[in-house]
py3Dmol code that shows the C-alpha trace and the ligand (Angstrom):
import py3Dmol

protein = """\
ATOM      1  CA  MET A   1     -10.973   3.776 -11.150  1.00  0.00           C
ATOM      2  CA  LYS A   2      -8.708   3.392  -8.187  1.00  0.00           C
ATOM      3  CA  LEU A   3      -5.212   2.055  -7.875  1.00  0.00           C
ATOM      4  CA  ILE A   4      -4.899   0.656  -4.353  1.00  0.00           C
ATOM      5  CA  PHE A   5      -1.833  -0.590  -2.514  1.00  0.00           C
ATOM      6  CA  LEU A   6      -2.652  -2.584   0.621  1.00  0.00           C
ATOM      7  CA  ILE A   7       0.291  -3.095   2.972  1.00  0.00           C
ATOM      8  CA  PRO A   8      -0.174  -4.973   6.246  1.00  0.00           C
ATOM      9  CA  SER A   9       2.175  -4.029   9.087  1.00  0.00           C
ATOM     10  CA  SER A  10       2.355  -5.776  12.462  1.00  0.00           C
ATOM     11  CA  THR A  11       4.554  -3.048  13.943  1.00  0.00           C
ATOM     12  CA  ILE A  12       2.875   0.265  13.147  1.00  0.00           C
ATOM     13  CA  ARG A  13       0.664   1.604  15.910  1.00  0.00           C
ATOM     14  CA  SER A  14      -1.941   4.339  15.616  1.00  0.00           C
ATOM     15  CA  THR A  15      -1.556   6.083  18.976  1.00  0.00           C
ATOM     16  CA  THR A  16       1.991   5.552  20.280  1.00  0.00           C
ATOM     17  CA  LYS A  17       4.201   8.601  20.661  1.00  0.00           C
ATOM     18  CA  LYS A  18       6.614   8.904  17.771  1.00  0.00           C
ATOM     19  CA  THR A  19       9.075  11.604  16.765  1.00  0.00           C
ATOM     20  CA  ILE A  20      11.055  12.138  13.606  1.00  0.00           C
ATOM     21  CA  LYS A  21      14.149  10.958  15.490  1.00  0.00           C
ATOM     22  CA  SER A  22      12.550   7.771  16.814  1.00  0.00           C
ATOM     23  CA  VAL A  23      11.148   6.907  13.385  1.00  0.00           C
ATOM     24  CA  VAL A  24      14.492   7.482  11.670  1.00  0.00           C
ATOM     25  CA  GLY A  25      15.893   5.224  14.424  1.00  0.00           C
ATOM     26  CA  GLY A  26      13.496   2.501  13.256  1.00  0.00           C
ATOM     27  CA  GLN A  27      10.505   2.840  15.610  1.00  0.00           C
ATOM     28  CA  GLU A  28       7.675   0.603  14.405  1.00  0.00           C
ATOM     29  CA  ARG A  29       9.421   0.544  10.981  1.00  0.00           C
ATOM     30  CA  LEU A  30       7.277   3.488   9.954  1.00  0.00           C
ATOM     31  CA  ASP A  31      10.173   4.418   7.636  1.00  0.00           C
ATOM     32  CA  VAL A  32       9.081   1.578   5.299  1.00  0.00           C
ATOM     33  CA  LEU A  33       5.643   3.164   4.867  1.00  0.00           C
ATOM     34  CA  SER A  34       7.041   6.709   4.651  1.00  0.00           C
ATOM     35  CA  ARG A  35       9.092   5.635   1.637  1.00  0.00           C
ATOM     36  CA  CYS A  36       5.985   4.072   0.090  1.00  0.00           C
ATOM     37  CA  LEU A  37       4.106   7.340   0.633  1.00  0.00           C
ATOM     38  CA  LEU A  38       6.908   9.331  -1.017  1.00  0.00           C
ATOM     39  CA  ASN A  39       6.931   7.056  -4.061  1.00  0.00           C
ATOM     40  CA  LEU A  40       3.150   7.133  -4.403  1.00  0.00           C
ATOM     41  CA  SER A  41       3.108  10.947  -4.180  1.00  0.00           C
ATOM     42  CA  ARG A  42       5.477  11.017  -7.165  1.00  0.00           C
ATOM     43  CA  TRP A  43       3.371   8.589  -9.201  1.00  0.00           C
ATOM     44  CA  ASN A  44       0.195  10.493  -8.418  1.00  0.00           C
ATOM     45  CA  ASN A  45       0.844  12.995 -11.225  1.00  0.00           C
ATOM     46  CA  ARG A  46       2.078  10.406 -13.672  1.00  0.00           C
ATOM     47  CA  ILE A  47      -0.771   7.901 -13.527  1.00  0.00           C
ATOM     48  CA  ASN A  48      -4.312   8.652 -14.515  1.00  0.00           C
ATOM     49  CA  ARG A  49      -5.864   6.803 -11.594  1.00  0.00           C
ATOM     50  CA  GLU A  50      -6.972   7.733  -8.116  1.00  0.00           C
ATOM     51  CA  ILE A  51      -4.244   6.263  -5.903  1.00  0.00           C
ATOM     52  CA  GLN A  52      -4.967   5.008  -2.400  1.00  0.00           C
ATOM     53  CA  LEU A  53      -2.594   3.627   0.226  1.00  0.00           C
ATOM     54  CA  LEU A  54      -4.162   1.216   2.716  1.00  0.00           C
ATOM     55  CA  ILE A  55      -2.063   0.410   5.762  1.00  0.00           C
ATOM     56  CA  TYR A  56      -3.471  -2.573   7.630  1.00  0.00           C
ATOM     57  CA  MET A  57      -2.311  -2.434  11.254  1.00  0.00           C
ATOM     58  CA  SER A  58      -2.359  -6.072  12.316  1.00  0.00           C
ATOM     59  CA  HIS A  59      -0.929  -5.570  15.809  1.00  0.00           C
ATOM     60  CA  GLU A  60      -3.335  -7.306  18.222  1.00  0.00           C
ATOM     61  CA  GLN A  61      -4.289  -3.983  19.829  1.00  0.00           C
ATOM     62  CA  GLU A  62      -4.997  -2.344  16.473  1.00  0.00           C
ATOM     63  CA  GLN A  63      -6.693  -4.582  13.868  1.00  0.00           C
ATOM     64  CA  LYS A  64      -7.587  -1.555  11.801  1.00  0.00           C
ATOM     65  CA  VAL A  65      -6.977  -0.086   8.394  1.00  0.00           C
ATOM     66  CA  LEU A  66      -5.789   3.440   7.698  1.00  0.00           C
ATOM     67  CA  SER A  67      -6.858   4.505   4.215  1.00  0.00           C
ATOM     68  CA  ILE A  68      -4.924   7.390   2.728  1.00  0.00           C
ATOM     69  CA  PRO A  69      -6.069   8.914  -0.563  1.00  0.00           C
ATOM     70  CA  ILE A  70      -2.945  10.163  -2.344  1.00  0.00           C
ATOM     71  CA  SER A  71      -4.014  13.703  -3.171  1.00  0.00           C
ATOM     72  CA  ASP A  72      -2.258  16.945  -4.078  1.00  0.00           C
ATOM     73  CA  LYS A  73      -1.704  17.412  -0.324  1.00  0.00           C
ATOM     74  CA  PHE A  74       1.275  15.107  -0.769  1.00  0.00           C
ATOM     75  CA  SER A  75       2.735  16.924  -3.782  1.00  0.00           C
ATOM     76  CA  THR A  76       5.047  18.948  -1.527  1.00  0.00           C
ATOM     77  CA  LEU A  77       7.038  15.854  -0.547  1.00  0.00           C
ATOM     78  CA  HIS A  78      10.624  16.043  -1.773  1.00  0.00           C
ATOM     79  CA  ASN A  79      12.515  13.541   0.331  1.00  0.00           C
ATOM     80  CA  GLU A  80      12.193  10.877   3.011  1.00  0.00           C
ATOM     81  CA  ILE A  81      12.347  13.368   5.870  1.00  0.00           C
ATOM     82  CA  ASP A  82       9.363  15.267   4.379  1.00  0.00           C
ATOM     83  CA  SER A  83       7.419  12.046   3.940  1.00  0.00           C
ATOM     84  CA  THR A  84       8.246  10.869   7.472  1.00  0.00           C
ATOM     85  CA  TYR A  85       6.940  14.146   8.927  1.00  0.00           C
ATOM     86  CA  MET A  86       3.820  13.844   6.822  1.00  0.00           C
ATOM     87  CA  MET A  87       3.264  10.211   7.725  1.00  0.00           C
ATOM     88  CA  LEU A  88       3.431  11.151  11.408  1.00  0.00           C
ATOM     89  CA  ASP A  89       0.897  13.884  10.737  1.00  0.00           C
ATOM     90  CA  VAL A  90      -1.426  11.530   8.836  1.00  0.00           C
ATOM     91  CA  LEU A  91      -1.328   9.031  11.711  1.00  0.00           C
ATOM     92  CA  SER A  92      -2.246  11.674  14.289  1.00  0.00           C
ATOM     93  CA  SER A  93      -4.579  13.883  12.211  1.00  0.00           C
ATOM     94  CA  PRO A  94      -5.998  11.696   9.444  1.00  0.00           C
ATOM     95  CA  GLU A  95      -8.926  14.061   8.814  1.00  0.00           C
ATOM     96  CA  GLU A  96      -6.488  16.728   7.518  1.00  0.00           C
ATOM     97  CA  TYR A  97      -5.682  14.382   4.627  1.00  0.00           C
ATOM     98  CA  ASN A  98      -9.141  12.871   4.102  1.00  0.00           C
ATOM     99  CA  ALA A  99      -7.612   9.714   5.508  1.00  0.00           C
ATOM    100  CA  GLU A 100      -9.484   7.512   7.945  1.00  0.00           C
ATOM    101  CA  TYR A 101      -9.053   4.669  10.383  1.00  0.00           C
ATOM    102  CA  ARG A 102     -11.531   1.817  10.340  1.00  0.00           C
ATOM    103  CA  VAL A 103     -11.526  -1.095  12.762  1.00  0.00           C
ATOM    104  CA  ILE A 104     -11.920  -4.205  10.646  1.00  0.00           C
ATOM    105  CA  ARG A 105     -10.572  -7.732  10.483  1.00  0.00           C
ATOM    106  CA  PHE A 106      -8.139  -8.452   7.666  1.00  0.00           C
ATOM    107  CA  ASN A 107     -10.350 -11.077   6.022  1.00  0.00           C
ATOM    108  CA  LYS A 108     -13.359  -8.713   6.086  1.00  0.00           C
ATOM    109  CA  LEU A 109     -11.246  -5.963   4.508  1.00  0.00           C
ATOM    110  CA  LEU A 110     -10.233  -8.353   1.721  1.00  0.00           C
ATOM    111  CA  ASP A 111     -13.851  -9.328   1.266  1.00  0.00           C
ATOM    112  CA  ASN A 112     -14.864  -5.673   0.891  1.00  0.00           C
ATOM    113  CA  LEU A 113     -12.075  -4.967  -1.580  1.00  0.00           C
ATOM    114  CA  THR A 114     -13.117  -7.821  -3.875  1.00  0.00           C
ATOM    115  CA  LYS A 115     -16.472  -6.088  -4.415  1.00  0.00           C
ATOM    116  CA  ASP A 116     -15.042  -3.479  -6.783  1.00  0.00           C
ATOM    117  CA  SER A 117     -11.377  -4.364  -7.375  1.00  0.00           C
ATOM    118  CA  SER A 118      -9.259  -7.001  -9.022  1.00  0.00           C
ATOM    119  CA  ILE A 119      -6.874  -8.252  -6.365  1.00  0.00           C
ATOM    120  CA  PHE A 120      -3.197  -8.975  -7.014  1.00  0.00           C
ATOM    121  CA  TYR A 121      -0.885 -10.450  -4.396  1.00  0.00           C
ATOM    122  CA  LEU A 122       2.758  -9.574  -4.919  1.00  0.00           C
ATOM    123  CA  THR A 123       4.953 -12.587  -4.324  1.00  0.00           C
ATOM    124  CA  SER A 124       8.093 -13.756  -6.072  1.00  0.00           C
ATOM    125  CA  GLU A 125       6.318 -17.097  -6.574  1.00  0.00           C
ATOM    126  CA  GLY A 126       3.515 -15.529  -8.617  1.00  0.00           C
ATOM    127  CA  LEU A 127       2.827 -15.151 -12.335  1.00  0.00           C
ATOM    128  CA  SER A 128       4.682 -12.662 -14.502  1.00  0.00           C
ATOM    129  CA  ILE A 129       3.155  -9.181 -14.376  1.00  0.00           C
ATOM    130  CA  ASP A 130       3.693  -8.838 -18.151  1.00  0.00           C
ATOM    131  CA  LYS A 131       1.000 -11.417 -18.911  1.00  0.00           C
ATOM    132  CA  GLN A 132      -1.801  -9.860 -16.856  1.00  0.00           C
ATOM    133  CA  LYS A 133      -4.380  -8.626 -19.379  1.00  0.00           C
ATOM    134  CA  VAL A 134      -6.767  -7.639 -16.586  1.00  0.00           C
ATOM    135  CA  LEU A 135      -4.420  -4.723 -15.767  1.00  0.00           C
ATOM    136  CA  THR A 136      -5.470  -2.986 -18.982  1.00  0.00           C
ATOM    137  CA  GLN A 137      -9.188  -3.065 -18.188  1.00  0.00           C
ATOM    138  CA  ASN A 138      -9.758   0.507 -17.148  1.00  0.00           C
ATOM    139  CA  ASN A 139     -13.219  -0.091 -15.744  1.00  0.00           C
ATOM    140  CA  LEU A 140     -11.810  -1.989 -12.750  1.00  0.00           C
ATOM    141  CA  SER A 141     -10.044  -0.766  -9.647  1.00  0.00           C
ATOM    142  CA  LEU A 142      -6.750  -2.566  -9.117  1.00  0.00           C
ATOM    143  CA  CYS A 143      -5.649  -3.568  -5.635  1.00  0.00           C
ATOM    144  CA  PHE A 144      -2.076  -4.753  -5.065  1.00  0.00           C
ATOM    145  CA  ILE A 145      -1.278  -6.436  -1.758  1.00  0.00           C
ATOM    146  CA  LEU A 146       2.330  -6.572  -0.597  1.00  0.00           C
ATOM    147  CA  GLY A 147       4.349  -7.065   2.566  1.00  0.00           C
ATOM    148  CA  SER A 148       6.068  -4.226   4.433  1.00  0.00           C
ATOM    149  CA  GLN A 149       9.439  -5.038   6.036  1.00  0.00           C
ATOM    150  CA  HIS A 150       8.109  -8.599   6.401  1.00  0.00           C
ATOM    151  CA  ASP A 151       6.110 -10.770   4.057  1.00  0.00           C
ATOM    152  CA  LEU A 152       2.420 -11.360   4.827  1.00  0.00           C
ATOM    153  CA  SER A 153       1.860 -13.613   7.857  1.00  0.00           C
ATOM    154  CA  ASP A 154       0.621 -17.192   7.329  1.00  0.00           C
ATOM    155  CA  GLU A 155      -2.776 -16.102   8.661  1.00  0.00           C
ATOM    156  CA  GLN A 156      -2.983 -13.223   6.170  1.00  0.00           C
ATOM    157  CA  GLU A 157      -1.968 -15.536   3.325  1.00  0.00           C
ATOM    158  CA  LYS A 158      -4.682 -17.976   4.431  1.00  0.00           C
ATOM    159  CA  ALA A 159      -7.259 -15.162   4.324  1.00  0.00           C
ATOM    160  CA  LEU A 160      -6.239 -14.547   0.719  1.00  0.00           C
ATOM    161  CA  PHE A 161      -7.090 -18.143  -0.198  1.00  0.00           C
ATOM    162  CA  ASP A 162     -10.766 -17.359   0.554  1.00  0.00           C
ATOM    163  CA  ILE A 163     -10.978 -14.664  -2.102  1.00  0.00           C
ATOM    164  CA  GLU A 164     -10.275 -14.501  -5.800  1.00  0.00           C
ATOM    165  CA  TYR A 165      -6.818 -13.051  -6.433  1.00  0.00           C
ATOM    166  CA  ILE A 166      -3.931 -13.288  -8.878  1.00  0.00           C
ATOM    167  CA  PRO A 167      -0.413 -13.874  -7.509  1.00  0.00           C
ATOM    168  CA  ILE A 168       2.020 -11.583  -9.315  1.00  0.00           C
ATOM    169  CA  SER A 169       5.800 -11.843  -9.447  1.00  0.00           C
ATOM    170  CA  LEU A 170       8.261  -9.135 -10.403  1.00  0.00           C
ATOM    171  CA  GLY A 171      11.049 -11.699 -10.750  1.00  0.00           C
ATOM    172  CA  GLU A 172      13.260 -13.661  -8.399  1.00  0.00           C
ATOM    173  CA  LYS A 173      14.924 -10.700  -6.684  1.00  0.00           C
ATOM    174  CA  ASP A 174      13.528  -9.576  -3.352  1.00  0.00           C
ATOM    175  CA  TYR A 175      12.563  -5.890  -3.535  1.00  0.00           C
ATOM    176  CA  LEU A 176      11.760  -3.338  -0.848  1.00  0.00           C
ATOM    177  CA  ALA A 177       8.054  -2.472  -0.577  1.00  0.00           C
ATOM    178  CA  SER A 178       8.659   1.059  -1.956  1.00  0.00           C
ATOM    179  CA  HIS A 179      10.575  -0.384  -4.920  1.00  0.00           C
ATOM    180  CA  VAL A 180       7.742  -2.818  -5.609  1.00  0.00           C
ATOM    181  CA  ILE A 181       5.354   0.143  -5.777  1.00  0.00           C
ATOM    182  CA  THR A 182       7.599   1.911  -8.262  1.00  0.00           C
ATOM    183  CA  ILE A 183       7.941  -1.175 -10.468  1.00  0.00           C
ATOM    184  CA  VAL A 184       4.167  -1.745 -10.512  1.00  0.00           C
ATOM    185  CA  CYS A 185       3.370   1.935 -11.190  1.00  0.00           C
ATOM    186  CA  ASN A 186       5.997   2.067 -13.935  1.00  0.00           C
ATOM    187  CA  HIS A 187       4.455  -1.017 -15.551  1.00  0.00           C
ATOM    188  CA  LEU A 188       0.942   0.466 -15.367  1.00  0.00           C
ATOM    189  CA  SER A 189       2.057   3.817 -16.778  1.00  0.00           C
ATOM    190  CA  HIS A 190       3.550   2.005 -19.802  1.00  0.00           C
ATOM    191  CA  LEU A 191       0.299   0.092 -20.291  1.00  0.00           C
ATOM    192  CA  ASP A 192      -1.710   3.342 -20.109  1.00  0.00           C
ATOM    193  CA  ASN A 193       0.524   4.981 -22.728  1.00  0.00           C
ATOM    194  CA  ASN A 194       0.220   2.120 -25.229  1.00  0.00           C
TER     195      ASN A 194
END
"""
ligand_1 = """\
27
SAM
C 10.771 -6.170 1.726
S 9.724 -7.394 1.072
C 9.268 -8.319 2.500
C 10.342 -9.021 3.247
C 11.266 -9.921 2.531
N 10.590 -10.859 1.627
C 12.181 -10.667 3.494
O 12.683 -11.705 3.153
O 12.410 -10.167 4.585
C 8.250 -6.484 0.762
C 7.189 -7.148 -0.080
O 7.382 -6.798 -1.454
C 6.855 -7.820 -2.287
N 7.948 -8.301 -3.155
C 9.276 -8.176 -2.951
N 9.958 -8.706 -3.973
C 9.037 -9.162 -4.859
C 9.102 -9.829 -6.130
N 10.245 -10.146 -6.699
N 7.943 -10.124 -6.768
C 6.743 -9.802 -6.203
N 6.612 -9.196 -5.008
C 7.745 -8.889 -4.338
C 6.318 -8.932 -1.378
O 4.924 -8.736 -1.213
C 7.080 -8.661 -0.077
O 6.380 -9.122 1.044
"""
view = py3Dmol.view(width=600, height=400)
view.addModel(protein, "pdb")
view.setStyle({"model": 0}, {"cartoon": {"style": "trace"}})
view.addModel(ligand_1, "xyz")
view.setStyle({"model": 1}, {"stick": {}})
view.zoomTo()
view.show()
């Protein structure tokens, strides 16, 4: 069963020219997603689930999802520079990583995900992650939705209201997206070991 992280970004573009220097300088805030990729590549060997990163590009000229299966191809990542290079490569040559772009509206994507996953929305106003029994049901894919450098837009939050989801909080502190991934994966790995 899959472990999916869905992260909407209004800034990341699929076809603009980007270099390692421009990304390190903050272009499109791709650095946020590169850090997420690095963290997921590390958890890939520690969690007995197929991990998938879904980047929803909500920029008006994109409206597409890039799905990236976290495979052994990413096991060579050692630091943020490695993961930034690889993220650039995934964006320009997704087929090399079995990744793919799909044009889809955000609400339709959510609709599709509900068909075989339990959906969790990460928000500091949610319920404690410790009390979520559904996380231990191994027959379900788990999909966690979180913001990137920004929280979800009002429109994206509204789309969530049309589906069944559980709001999950990791406490009152505001964490970076990559840290949220680590906290969730750490929690799941403890559940799997008990
Ligand atoms: C860097 S934060 C987004 C921006 C930030 N909230 C701000 O004020 O600019 C990335 C995402 O991680 C998730 N997140 C951060 N802290 C959290 C917490 N304490 N509990 C649950 N989710 C959290 C939320 O989904 C959030 O949108």
